C-alpha positions in Angstrom: 204.7 216.1 158.6 203.7 213.6 161.4 206.5 211.1 160.5 209.1 213.7 160.6 207.9 215.1 164.0 208.0 211.7 165.5 211.5 211.2 164.0 212.6 214.2 165.7 211.3 213.6 168.9 212.9 210.1 168.9 216.3 211.6 167.8 216.1 214.1 170.9 215.4 211.4 173.2 218.2 209.1 171.9 220.5 212.3 172.1 219.4 213.0 175.7 219.9 209.2 176.6 223.5 209.4 175.0 224.2 212.7 177.1 222.9 211.1 180.3 225.0 208.0 179.5 228.4 209.8 178.4 228.7 213.6 179.2 231.6 214.2 181.6 229.8 217.0 183.3 227.3 216.2 186.0 225.0 219.2 185.6 224.6 218.2 181.9 223.8 214.7 182.7 221.3 216.0 185.4 219.5 218.1 182.8 219.4 215.4 180.3 217.8 213.2 183.0 215.3 216.1 183.8 214.7 216.5 180.1 213.8 212.8 179.5 210.9 213.2 182.0 209.0 215.0 179.3 209.1 212.1 176.9 206.9 209.0 176.5 208.1 206.0 178.7 210.1 203.3 176.6 212.1 200.6 177.8 215.4 202.5 176.6 214.4 205.7 178.4 213.5 203.7 181.6 216.9 201.9 181.4 218.9 205.0 181.0 217.2 206.4 184.0 217.7 203.4 186.1 221.5 203.3 185.1 221.6 207.1 186.1 220.3 206.0 189.6 223.9 204.8 190.1 225.8 207.8 188.8 228.8 208.9 190.5 227.0 212.5 191.1 224.3 213.0 193.6 222.6 215.6 191.6 222.4 213.1 188.5 221.0 210.4 190.7 218.4 213.0 192.1 217.4 214.1 188.8 216.8 210.4 187.6 214.9 209.8 190.4 212.6 212.8 190.0 212.3 211.8 186.1 211.1 208.2 187.2 208.5 209.7 189.6 207.3 212.0 186.9 207.1 209.1 184.5 205.6 206.7 186.5 203.4 208.6 189.4 205.1 206.3 191.9 205.8 209.0 194.7 206.9 206.7 197.4 209.8 205.0 195.7 213.3 204.8 197.2 216.3 206.2 195.1 217.6 202.8 194.5 217.8 200.9 191.0 216.7 197.6 192.4 213.6 198.9 194.0 212.7 200.7 190.8 213.4 197.8 188.5 211.2 195.6 190.9 208.3 198.3 190.6 208.6 198.6 186.8 208.4 195.0 186.4 205.5 194.7 188.5 203.9 197.5 186.7 204.5 196.1 183.0 
């Protein structure tokens, strides 16, 4: 049972990352970013959220920033990819 649950979680995370990267609708991409905040931090998850900080939609950028805060506990970070990348490198 456990392996199948882990596989389902991984598949859901991958689906949300794909939605965040490719959906045409900003509210859908924003919801995907918000949903990703509930998963374990992985390099691909963090990279997807970092990419979303440069989304054309302010709503998506805000949700990606909030997800990064929730995943890291870094409350005082700017909504800026470079700042987040530097922070995450220092913490890894």
